[in-house]
N, C-alpha and C positions, 0 to 999 in steps of 0.2 A: 336504585331502589333496594330497600332493605329486604333480605331474605331471612325468614325466622324459622327456627327449628323447634318442634316439639316431640314428645315421645311418640314412638310408633305403635300401632295396633293393626289388627288384621281382619280377615274375611271368613265368613262361615260356611260349613255345611253341617249336617246334623248326625250325631252319634248317640247311642244310648249306653249307659253305664249299667251293666246287669250283674257284675260280680260283687256279691255282698261282702266279700272279704275286703273290698276296696273302701269300705265306708270311712274307716279311720283316716286313710290317706286322703279321701275326698274332703272331709271336714277340715283337715289341716290345710289342704290347698285352698279351700274357700276362705279360711281365716287369713291366710297369707295374702291372698289377692285382695280382700277387702281392706286390710290394713295398708297394703302397698298402694292401693288406689288413693286412700285418704292422704297418705304421706306424700305421694307424688303431687297431688293437687295442692296440698299445703305448701309444698316446696316451690311450685310453679308461680306462686304469687305471695310475696312476703307481706305480712301485715304492716311492716314499717314503711311501705311505699304508698300507703293510702289510709285515710282516716277511718278508724273503726267506728261502726255505727253504734249509737246508743240504743240497745235492744230493750231497755227497761220502759220505753215509751208506751204508755197505756191510752194515750188520747185517741179517740175515734176520729176518722177523717170525715168531715162534713163536706160532701161534694155539692158545690154550687155551680150550676151551669151557667157560664157567662155568655153573654151575646157575642157571637162570632163576627158581628158586624160592628163591633166596638170601635171608637175612634182612637183608643189607645193602642200602642203598638208594643206588645210584650216581646221579650227576647225570643228569638227563634231557637228551638232546641237543636240538639245534635244526636244523630243516630249512629250507633256502631253496628255495622253489617258484617256477617260472615257468609261467604258463598262458598258452598261445598259442592265439589263435582267429582266424577270418577274418570276412568280411562276414556279418552276420545271426546271429552266434553268441553275442551278449551273454548271452542266457538260459542257454545252456549253460555259459558262463564263471561266471555267477553261481552257478549250482547246483553246479558243481564246487568253487568257492571255499568255499561253505558246507559242503560234504561233507568237506573236508580241513582245515578252519580249527582252529588252535590258537594261543593268545597266544604261545607260546614260538617259533613259526616266523616266517619272513619270506616275503612273497608279492609277486610282481610280475606284473601282468596285461598282456598284450601282444596287441593287435589289429594284424594285419598291414595292408599297403597296400591290400588288397582292400576294407577296411572304411573307411567315411567318418569324418571328424573328429567329426561329431555323435555317432557311436556311441562313440568314445572319451570324449567328454564325458559321455555317459550312464553309462559305467562310473564316472567320477569322482563324478557326482552320486549314484549309488547308494551309493558308499562313504561319502560325506559325510553322507547322510541316514540311514545305519544307525547307531544309537547304539553298537553294540559295535565295529564297524570304525573309526568316528570317534574313539572314546576311546582305543583301544589303538594306532592309528597303525602297524601293521605290514603294511599292504597299500598298494602304489603302483601307478601306472598309466604305462606308456610313452607319452608324449605325442607324440613324433616317431618313428614306427615304421619298421621296415625290413621287407622281404619275405623270408620264409623259404621257399626253393624246395627241396624234398627231392630233386629231380633234379639239382640243381646243388651249388654250394659256398657259396651265400649263407646257407644254414641254419647252417653252422659259424659264420659271422660273427655271426648273430643269437644263437646260443646263448652264445658267448663275450662278446658285448656285454652281454646281460642278466645273465650271471653276474657280470660286473665291476660292474654297477650294484648288484647285491645285495651285493657286497663293500664298496661304498661306504656303503650303508645300514647294514651291520653286518658285522663280521668274526668274530662270535661263533658263527655257525652252523657245523654239522659236516658236513652232506651237502647236495648240490645235486641236485634232481629237475626235470627239464624235462617238462611235461605239455602235451597238446593237449586241445582241446574234446571229443575222442572217447574220452578216458580217464575212468576212475572208480574210486574206492577200493574195495577189497575188505575192508578191516578199519578200525576207527576209529583216529583218531590217538592216543588213549590207549594202545591196544594196540601201535601201531608205535613210539611213543616209549619205552614201557616196555621193549619187547624190545631196541631199538637201544641202550638205556643199558647193556646188558651186552656190546656188540659193540665191538671196536676201532674207533676213529673214523678210522683211515686205510684201512679197507677200501673197495674199489670194486667195485660189482656191475655187471658188463656182460658180455653175450655176446661171445665172441671166438674166432676161429679163423685160423690161417695158411693154411688151405686156401682158395685163391682160385678155382681151377677155371675155369668159363667167364667169370667176372668179369675175368680177366686180359686177355682180348682185347676184351671188350665194355665194360669200365669202366675198369680200371686203366691201360691203355695209350692209351685215347682222351683226346683234348684237347678241352676245351670252353672257352667264354667265357660265364660267368654274368653277364649284365648287372645282375642284382640287387645286385651288389657295388658298383656305381658309378653307377647311374641312379636318378632319383627317380620315374620313371614305369615302368609295366609294360614289360618288355623281353624279348627272346627269349634262348634259350640257342642259342649258335652251336657246331656240331660241325665241327671241322677234319677234313680228310681225312688229315692226317698222324697218325702214332702215335709214341710215345716208348717207350723201354725202362723197365723197372722200376728203381727206385733200388737201388743196391748198398751204400749207407752204412748202410742199416737195412732191416728186413724189414716188408712190409706185412701187416697183420692186417685182418680184417673182422668184421662181426657185425651187431648191431642198433643203430638210432640212439637207442633208449630205454635209459637207464642211470641208476644212482644213483652219483654221483661225490663223493669226499671233498673237503673244502675245500682240503686240501693239494694234490691234484692240479689243481683248478680254478686255484689260485694259480700252480702250476707252469706251466700253459699260458698264463695271462694275463700274468704278470710276465716270462716268457721269460728267466729267469736262465740257462738252458741253451739251446744252439742247436736241440736236437732238436724241441721244440714248434714253433719258427718254421720249421724246414726242412720238417717234415711238413706244416705249414699251407700253405707256398708250393707244394709239390707238389700237394696235394689241392685247391688253389684253382682248378685247371683240370681236375678229375676229376669225372666224373658220380657222383652218389650219395655224396658225400663224408661226410655225417654218420655213415654206418655204418662208417667206416674211421678217422676221425681219432683219437678217444680210445683206441680199441683199439691202433692203431700206436704212439701215444705211450707208453702204459702198458707195453706188452710189449717195447719197446726201451729201457726205462729200468731201471737196476739198482735204483733207489729204489723204483719202483712195480710192477715185474713180480711181486713176491712179496705184493702187496696186492690182487690182482684175484681176484674170485670169478666163475666162469664161468656166471653166471645174473643176469638183470636184474630178477628178482622181479616180472615182468609175466606176464599171461596174455593171449594174443591171442584175442579173441572172434570166433567165426565165425557171422555172422547167418545162421540157418537159417530156412526158411519152415515147417518141420515143428515143430509145438508140442512134441511129446514129445522131439525131439532138443534143442531149446532148453532144455527142463527138465533134461535129462540133463547138458548141458554146463554149465549154470548151477550144478548141484550140484557137478560135478567142478571147476569154476573156483574156487568158494568154498572147497572142501576142499583145494585145492592148496597153500595157504599163501602164494600171491602176494599182494602188497600193492595192486597195481593191475591192472585189466583194461583193455585197449585195443581200439578198433575198435567202440565203441558209437555208430554213427552214426545209426541210426533206431530203436534199441531203447529207447525211453522206458519201456516196460513193464518191461524188465530192470532199469533204473535205479530204478524205483519199488519193485521187489522187493528190491533191495539196500538201499535206504533203509529200508524197513520191517523186514526180516528181519535184516539184517546190521548196519547202521549205527545202527538204532533212531532214525532222524532223521525228524522230522515235516515234511511239505511247507512249504517256505519258511523253515525255521528253520535255525539254525547247528547243526553237529554237536554234540551234547551231550558233555560230558566232566567230569572231576573238578573242573575249575575253575568250572563252572556251578552256582551255588547257588540259583537260582530255582525256583519250583514248576513241575515238569514237566506239571502238569495244568492250569495256569492259561492264560489267553488269551495272555499275554505270553511271549516267548521266555525260557526259564530262564537263558540265557547272558548276559541283560542284567544279572544280579546276579553280579558277578565275585568269585570267591575266589582261592585261591592257584594260580598257574600250574604249580606243582611237584607238584600232587596229581593223580594218575591213577587211573582205575578200570579196570584191564585186564579184558577179557572172553575169550570163546572165540577171538577173533581172535588174541590173543597166543599161545594154545596152538598154533594152526595155523601161525603163523609161526615159533614156536620149533622145531617139528618140521622145518620146511623148512631152517631155518638149521643146525640140528644135523646134518642130513644133508649139506648143502653144506660145512659147515666141519669135518667129520670129516677127520683127517689124511690118510687114504687118498684120499678124493674131492678134497679141497681142493687138495693139492699135485700131484696127477696131472693136473689140468685147467687148470693155470696157464700160459698162454702157450706151449703145446705147438707145436713146429715139426713140421708134417706133410709 
């Protein structure tokens, strides 16, 4: 099993810079960090290894919702997943991997710097000892990790680095999904791949809004130094006392850090064939909570991608309630929503057990069953140890739920009226 290394980054506490005499040093440091970040990301993925997109395309995408009960059989898409975890979360990562596994997809497991190297080695040993993962070779582990700090900008660097690694492994995948150990699927992969096979592959699913409100003063204008970008040990986030004006060359958009991104958009941001992704990255490299702003700003300021965005990330935010009846009601609402992932399952193992049993039909410790699994489901061995065609899927009720959600989101009235609206 291949073990991949990327640059390291680190973890935060908060410090305030009050010494006015340090302004000049601060601005020099900010410039160095911004330029270094762009250089590192440019180096991590060479334009020569993938075709550069034609960014002069001005044609607007006309979305036509096809019947998902069509007799035709479109090609199944492939999804590139990154699963990120921290210290002590190996078991959660294993469980999440098995619950979303399909041979057509690519997977990258990333333990951040809070985890020890033996924990990363445990991930590799687990993959090598599993006959399914070891034979199909579509799961890799980041061997030299970085720290993804959601309060800073190092998480953007982490996302782009892992996405560039997935492009190195294979450029055949169609969508990129970044998951954490607190996420869990709400539909089987057979259902997801079946429905996405009818969806245009350049669509991007991410919540976005141009309304910044209180974030303008508290986030967008503040200046920070995220040491996770350039240190190999845990470091602080430094807040400068100075503030800066909002950029006038493009408009800032905000939203959720969770998204489903097309391969075209990922290549656009990593290859940097245009100035916009680099310019936005340099600005947000010194901005708090950057992951919720980067892709939204790039997409909505691009002629090529502004008409490909769907204002929904297909996620459900789970609210851990202590009241059993409230949990049961939210669980039913979450499953029926059509979302493909729930997020926020921190201590709710019983909820995950229910999803496994009732929604995914996955037995404890086994890989998610699908049309490609030909073994006996009632035997002691995992049925997926007997591999069939990876292009055969068995859609279930989850495909119907997702279909209803996408039909609502992609209807001409809803779809176009919520794309990159300036408020």
